[in-house]
N, C-alpha and C positions, 0 to 999 in steps of 0.2 A: 506803834509799838514794834512792828516788824522792822522799821528803819533802825531802831535802837539795837535790835538783835544783830543786824548786819554791821553796825558800827562796833559792837562788842566783840565780834568774832576776831577781827585783826588785833584788838587790844589784848584779848586773852591769849592769842597766838604769840604776840610779842612778849608778854609776861612769861609764858611757858618757854619760849626760846631763851630768854634771859636766865631763867632758872636752870634750864638744861645746860647752857653754856657755862654758867658758874659751877655746876656740878661736874661737868666734863673736864674743866680746867683745874679742879681742886688737887689732883694727884700729879700734875705736871711738875717735874723736877727741873730745877735750873741746871743747865748744862753749859759748859764752857764752849769756846769756839775751837777747841783743839781738833776734834775730828774733821770739822769743815776745813780748817786751815791746812791740815795734813793732806786732805784730798785735793785741795787747790794746789798745793806744792807738787804733788804727784802729777797733776794735770799739766802744770807749767813745765815740769821736767820732760814730760812726754812731748809737749808741743815744741820744745826747744831743740829736740834732737834734729840733727841736720840730715842724717841718712834714714829716710823712711822706707826705702826699698822700692818706691814707686818712681817710674820714669816719666818725665814730662813730655808733652808732644812737641 
């Protein structure tokens, strides 16, 4: 009987994790790629600048 209890612990934990994951994801809103792409464009612009002010050795 003790072996069954040890086998049920991970099963109950997995069910609880699935329920919590579903509950936590219920309010997630779909967001476009706009902010990420804007940030990437700013990053590329910063990396393409030729004069960084640092002098090489």
